[in-house]
N, C-alpha and C positions, 0 to 999 in steps of 0.2 A: 471471531471476536462474541459470539454470546457464550462461549466459556469461557472468555476472560472476565467481561461485563458481571456475569453470574458470579464470581470468583470473588470479584474487589464488592457489588453490594453484599456478599455473605460478610466480608471480611469487616467492612465499614459495619454492619448491624450488629455481628457477635463480636467486635472489636469491642462497642461502644459500650453493649450492652452489659459486657462485664468489667468496664474498665470504671461504666459510671455506679453500679450496685457493689462491686467491690474493692473497689480503691476510693474514691471521689465518696460517695456515703460514708461508710466508717473515717476517713478523713474531717467531713464534715461536720459529723457529731464529739469527735474526740476535738477538735479546736473552736467549734462553739457551742453557743448554749442551747439546749436542746428544741426550744418553740423557733429558733434563728435556724439550725441546722435544718430543722422537721420542713420549713418552709423553702429552704432552697433546696431540699433535696424533692422534695412535692414538685419545685417546677422543672429543675433537670428532668425526675420521670416521665413526668407531662412532654417534655421535648423530646425522649428516649423512645414514650408511644408512637408519639409522630414519626418518628424516623423508623419506628417497627414494622407500621401501617405500610411507610411505603418502600421498604424495603424487598416487602412480605411481597405485597404485589408487584412489584418489581420482579424480584424470584418466580414467583409464579407464573407469570406472564413467556417468558424467559422458559424456562422448565417446561413448560407445555407447549411450547414452540417448538422446544429439541427432542419431546417425544414427539410429537407430530411427525418430526423429522427422521424417525427411527435410532435417537438415542437412547438409547433403553437407560443407560448410568442414571439419568434425572428422574426415573420412576419414582425411584423411594426417598430421593431430595423433595422431592415435590410435597411428598405426606407431610416429612420431617416441619418443611416451610409453613403449610397450613396447621400441625400443632399447634408452633411457634406465632404464628397470627391469633389462632384463641385465646393460645394465653394471654399475648398482648390484649386482644379484647377485651377479656374478663376482666386481668387485671387491671389497667391501667381506664379502661371505659366501664367499666361496670363495679370497681371497686372503689378506686377512688373517688369517683364523686362524691359516695357514704363517707368517706373517709376527709374530707372535705370539708362537708355540711357539718361534720362532727367540730374537726378544727374550729369554725367560726362558730358554732355554738358556744362553744367553750369563751371563746374571745368574749364574746359577747354578754357571755354570763358573767365575766369580767375575770376570766381564772386562766390558768392553761393547762394543757384539755390535761397534764398528766396528773392533776389536783384536781379535775373536774369531775360529773356524771357519766361523762363520756369516756372515760378513760379504757373503763373494760371493753366496752364495745368498737370501744377502735382498738384495742389490742388484738381482738379476735380478729375485724377487718385486715389488717397490719400485717398478724400471721396467715390469713389465707393467701392475703396479696404477696409475703415476701414465699409461700411454697410455690406460686405459679412464678415468678420471677426465677425460682432457682429451676424449678422444671422447664422453664426457656434456656436458660444458661445450658443446662445439660444438652437439651436439644439443639441448641447452638452449639456447643463443640460436637457432636454428634451429628451437623453438617457439617464442619468444618471438615470434620476426620472424612465425614464420605464426599467430599466434594471430588465431580469426576477430575481423574487426571489430566494434565496437561493434552496428551492425546486422550482423550475419553473413548472410548467402543464408538466409532461411526458407526453408520445408520445399518443395518442388519438386512442386508437384500442378499437374496437369493439368486443362483445363476438363472437369470430367464424371467426374475420378476424385477416389474418396477417400483420406486420409492414406496406409492402409494400404497402398494398392495403388502409391502413390507411395514409401512406406518400402519397401518389397519389390525398385520397380525400381536404390535407392538401394544396396540391399545386393547386387545384381549386380554 
C-alpha cells in the first residue's frame, strides 16, 4: 500500500509541476497582458509551492519508513525528493517574496514592472527562480523514472537474520 501512495503522490506533484510551469504559465502569458498573467501565475506558483512542500514531506516520511523496513529501492529516491524540496523552499519561499515585493513597489510607483526601476532586479530574480524550477522539474522526471516498481525489491533479509538486523545493514 505504501508503494502505491508513494507513486500517486509523486505523480500528483510532478504532474502539477510540469503542467503549471510548461503549459499553464505559457498559455497565460500568450492570452493575457503581462501584468495580469504575472499576477495569476504568481498565485498559481504559490499554490504549487505549498503542494510541493506537502508532497515532499509525505514522500520523505514514506521513503524513510520503507528504507527502515529494508526496501533499498527507496534510498536514492529519498535524496531526489530532498533536493526537490530544497528547490521548492529556495524558489517559492526564498525568491518569490522578493519578486512580489518588487512587483508591489512598481505598482505603488504607478508603473508596470517591465518599465520600472525594479525591472532589472526582478529579471535576475526571475532567472534564478526559473533555474531552480527547471532543476526541480528535471529531478521530478528523474524521480518518476526511478520510482520503485510495483514489485519493488523487498527487504533484504539473509537467512538467520531478523528484519531489524537487515534494516540496520541497509541504513549503513
